[in-house]
N, C-alpha and C positions, 0 to 999 in steps of 0.2 A: 292709486297709480296702477295702470294696466301693465301686464307683462308684455315684453316685446314679442312680436311675431317674427320668426326666422323663416325665410323662404329662399328659393333659388332666384338668382338674377333673372330679370325679364328685359327683353329689348325695350329701350326707352328709359330704363332706370338711370342711365348715365346723367340725365339732366338733373336728377336729385342727388346723385352720388358725387358728381364733379365738384360742387361747392364745398362738400366735406373734405375731399382730397385737397383741393386748392387752399383751403384754410390752413392745413398743416404745412403746405409748401410756403405760403405767404407769411405766416405768423410764427412758425415754430422751427426748431431743429429736429423734430421728430422725423420729418422727411428731409433728406439731404439734397433734394432738387432745389435749384435756385429760381426756376421759372415755372409759373403755373402751367398746367396742361390744358389744351383745348379739347372740346368735346369729341372731335373726330379721332384724335390720338388716344384719348381715354377709351373710347368705344373699341378701337383696335386692340388695345391692351386687354380689355375684357374678353373680346372674341378669341384672342390667343389663349387666354387662361381657360375659358370654358370648353375649348376643344379637347382638353384632357382632365382638368381639375375642377373642383367645385368653386363657385363664386356665390356667396350667400349675402342676402340683404336683410337688415333688421328694420322693422316698422313698429312704431308705437302710435296708437290712435290714428292709423292710416297714413302716417307721415314717415318717410324714410329717415332713419336716425343713425345708420351706420352700415358698414359692410366688412366682410372678411373673405379672404380667398387663399387658396393654396397654389403653389407653383413648384417648379423643379428646384431641387437643391443642387447647385453647381452646374447641372446640365449634362453630365456624362453618364453613360449607360450604367456603370457600377453604382451610381447614386440613385438609381431609379426607385428604390424602396424608401427614400427619404424625401421630405417635402418641406419647403419654407412657407411659413404662414405670414399673412399681412392682415392688419386690422386697422380700421379708422372709424371713429365715432364722432357724431356731431358734438361740439364742445360742451353743450349743456346736457349731454346724454351720459357722460362719464359718471361712474359710481352708482349706476342704476341697475346693474346686472346684465346689461345688454352685451357687453364684451364677453362675459362668461357664457351667456347663451349662444353667441356666435361661435366661440371656440369649442364649446361642447358639441354643437352640431357638426362643425367641421371635423372634429376628432372621430366621431361616429362614422361619418362618410369615408374618411381617409382610412380608417381601420378596415372597413368593408372592402375598400379598393385593394388592400394588401400593403399599405404604407406601414413601415415599422418605426421610423424616427421622424419627429417633428423638430423644426428649427425656426428660430426667430432672430433676425438681425436688428439690433436695437440701438438707436442713438443714445449716448450715455454721457452726462456731463461730469467734468472733474468736480465741479461745484454746481449745485442747482442754480438756475437763473430763470428769467422770465420767458425764455425760449425753450428750455428743456429741463425736465425734472427726472427723478428716479422712478416716476409712476409706472412707466411701461415695463421696466425690469421687475418692479414689485408685482404688477399684474401677472406677468408671466410666471414668476415664482409661485404666486398664489394658485396658478393653474397647473402647477406640477413641473414646470420647466426648471432646469438648473443651469448655472453659468458654466460654459465650456470654453470660452475664449474672450479675451479683452484686448482690443486694439487701441492704442493710445494716440490721441490727437491726429486721427486719420481723416476727419471731416472738418471742413472749414466753411462756415456759414455765418452771416451777420457779423463779420469781423472777428470771429472767435473760433478757436479750435475745440472740437468735440471728439470724445472717444466713441467707440462702437463696441458693443458686446454681442456675442453669440450665445443664445440659450437653446437648450435641447430638452426634449421630452421623448422618452421611449414608450411607444404604444403597442409594439408587437413583441412576440416572443422569439423572433429570429429563428424559429424551427420550421422545417418543411416549407420554406418560403416559395410561393408560386409567383408567376409573373403578375405585375400590378395590373389591375383592370382600370381602364379610364372611367371617369365619372359618367360620361354619356353612355358608355357600355353598361355600367352598373345600374344606371337609371332605367335602361331598357329591359334589364333582367327582373326588375321589381314589379 
């Protein structure tokens, strides 16, 4: 089995990424959206992300198998040193080290940008079912995140209530904190 290749998003990737995203909308409670996203809306979301944050794509044997990106946490100035992460893998790609590779690459980039705290908002079942398991929370725990919040029965999808948890990972020392550098600016410096 080859290792995944992690790279920056390139225009045109959305055609391969969107089916991965829409699988989670259509088949799971991992994503709390009820309706699949179209290519234009998805491309717009990516463009908004890459204006400041990294958006990484995973390939295995020249096929796109997943993606992860960072975004603002809450969106107010005081939270500028914190970032929320999102990750999606093709269903048959789970358990192959691709998620770990994506998150490790994101963490290196975000630390270089000056980000101090990482957050993940995760759908969480009261009891595992065919739509949602504890796997995402377990993955994040394995990656060094810890539980910092639990919201009960706050998401309703497929005729069921689901919980949501927040997990956090501290990656900075919070000493002598400088302004955060955008990913495009950081890329131009390298």
